[in-house]
N, C-alpha and C positions, 0 to 999 in steps of 0.2 A: 419381612414386615413392610407394608406399603407406606409411602411417605405422604403425609398430609400437612399442608401449610395452614396453620390456624389463622383465623381472621386478623388477629393482632400481631402476627409475626411479620417480619420483613425478610425477604429472601436474601440469604447470605451468598451473594454471587461469587465473591472472592473465595469463600469457603468451598463452594461447589467446584470452582475452577481448580483449586488446590487438590480436592478429592479426585478430580479427573486424572491427576498424575499418578496416584497410588491405588485408587479403587475406581477405575473408570466405569465399570458396570453399575456399581452402587450409586455413583454420582449421576449416571444417565437415568436411573430409575427415579431419583429425586427430582431431576430436571423435568422429566416427562410428566410426573405427577403435578408439579407446580405449573407447568405449561398448560396442562389440562384444566387447572383451576383458574386460568385466565391471567396469570402473572406475566406481564410483558417481558420482564428481564429473563424469565425462564424460557419463554417462547423464542426469544432471540438466541439464547444459549442452546436451546434444543436444535434450532436451525443450524447453528455452527457445528455441533457435534455430529449431526446427521451428514453435513457436508464433508466433514473430516473423517467420519467413521470412528470416533472415539467413544468407546463404551457402548456402542450401539451399531447396528449394521448400517453401513454407508448407503445413503439414499438421497441423491441430490434433488430429485423431484419433490420428495416430502420436505426436505430442507427448504426448498423454495416456497412451498406452501406455508410453512411456519414463519418464514421471514415476512411473508405477506400478511399473516395474521398479526404479527407483532407490529408491522408497519401501520396497519389499520388502527392499532391501539396507540399510535403516536410515537413509536420509538424511532428516533433519527437514525441510529445505527442499523435498525432493521430496514429502513428505506435504503440506506447505503448498500446493505448486503443483497437486498432484492435487486437493486440496480446492477450489482456485480453479476448476479445470476442471469439477468436479462442481457447484459452486455456480452458475457462470455458463453452463454448457452448452457449454464449449469442447471441440469434438471428440467430442461425444456428448450423452446425455440429461442434463438438469438433475436433480440428486439432492442436495438440501440436507442430508438425513439422513446420507448417506455423506460429504458434505463436512465435516460437523461431526465425524465420527469421525476424519478425517485431520487436520483442524485441531487436534483434541484431542491427537493423537499428536505433532504438531509442537510444540504448547504444552508437553506433558509433557516433551519433550526440551529445553525451555528456549529455544525459538525465539521471538523477539519478534513476528515476523509471524504465527506460528501463534496466539499469544495475542490479537493484534489481530483477526484474522479470526474466531476463535472468539468473541471478545467481541461482534463485530458480529452474529453469528447469535443469540447469547444475548439481545442487546439487542432484536432484532426478532422473535424467536420463529420463525426459519426453521430447519427441520431438527431442532429440539429445542424444548422448552418455554421460553418467555421467562423470563429470570431476571436482573433488573437487578443484583442483588447480585453474582452471579457474573460478569456483564459488567463491572461496576466492578472486580472483583478482577483480571480479565484485563487491562483497560486500565491499572490501577495497576502491575501487574507489568511490562508491556511499557514503560510510561512510565519506570519506574525503570531499565530497561535502555537507555534512550536512544532509544526509538522515537517519532519526532516526531508521527506521526498519533495515536498513543495518548496522548501528552501532552495534545493538544488535547481529546480525548474525555474523558480523566480530569478535565481542567479543567472541562468542561461538566457532568459529574456533580457536581463539587464546587460549582460556581456555583449550580446549580438544586436541589441537595439530592436527587439521584436515588439512592435506596438508601443514603444517608449523610446526615450532618448538613451543612447548607449551610455553605460556607466560602469566601466571595468572595475573601478575601485569598489563600488558597492557590490558588484557581482562577486568579487573575491571574498568579501565579508560574508555573503550569504553562502557561498560554497564552503567556506570554513565552518560556519555554523552547522550546515548540513552534515559535513564530514564528522564534526565533533559530536553530533547527535546520533551518529551511527549509520548514516545512509551511504552504502558503498558507491553509488553513483556520484554523490557529493564528494566523496573521497577522491574519486577519479577526476572529477571536474577540477577540484582544487589542485590536484597533482599536475594536471596538464597546464594549468595557468602558471604554476611555479616553474615547470620545465621551460615554458616560453620565456620566463624571466631569467633563465639560467640557474635557477635554484634547484638543481637536480637532487642534491643531497637532502633537502627538505621535502622534496616530492617523493623520494623513495619509500619512506614508511607508509605513506598514504597509498601508493601504488600496490605495495605488498598487502596491506589490509584489504584493499578492494579485490585483489586476486583471491584472497582466502575467503572473504565474506560474500562476494558477488555470486549471482546465479549463473547458470550456463549460458543463457541468452546474452547476458551482459558481457561475460567473458569473451564470447565470440565477436561481439561488436567492438569491445575494447582492444582486442588483438589487432584488428584492422587498423584502428587509430594508432596503436603503438608501432606497427610496421610502417605506417605512412610517415611517422615522425622522424625517421632516419636513424643513423647509427647510434645516437646518444641513448636511445631507448631499446636497442635491439636485445640487450640482455633481459630486460623486462618482458619484451615480446616473447622471448624463448620460454620464460617461466610461465607466462599466461598460456602458451601453446601446450606446455607440459601439463598444466592444470586441467585444460580442456580434455586432453587425451586421457588423463587419469580418471576424470569423471565419466567419460564416455565408455570406458573399458567395461 
């Protein structure tokens, strides 16, 4: 039976997301039907499941088009996701300049992810001129909104005095908030500051969590940092190396 959203209904996005876990095909049909009826939330969700291949054949190029449709309808998250497609070349050509435009629209709408992604482009000079002061502003705004990854990066700018006066005390506070919010890079940042203070015992649980929860690219970079830190962290370096080997197997 086809799914039709009656005019007076509000799309149950949370319900459809839950349905994706146990009946992905059925959920995809409902999302596709609602997207076709012009429901912005469904268009965004359709783009996401097409990108991930959940309940529907994976197709990044079609996902990119649906993100564009939802963005035209005013969805801030759709602008953010379209920006990611443009930045990373998902479903089409890489275009960091256009990615920056869509991230900026998401950021202007108050979306924390838009601020974070725009900050990353500003920090690295991709798609627009590098501007560390503006990157800092983006990270600070997103961090204040509770965005865990931005908390870590805001902490880094504070620790190293990038486009601002160095403030190690404030940096540690933001690293801790990032770690406690579940960001593995925040966990590692906090742990390394604690190690510098001689608080290896307090750092150890955060290093272990970062090892377990971090992705492979992070683990490779973290391993170099741990190896450079000297004998005090060699045991952790060994565990990170073992984790990398296990995942690459």
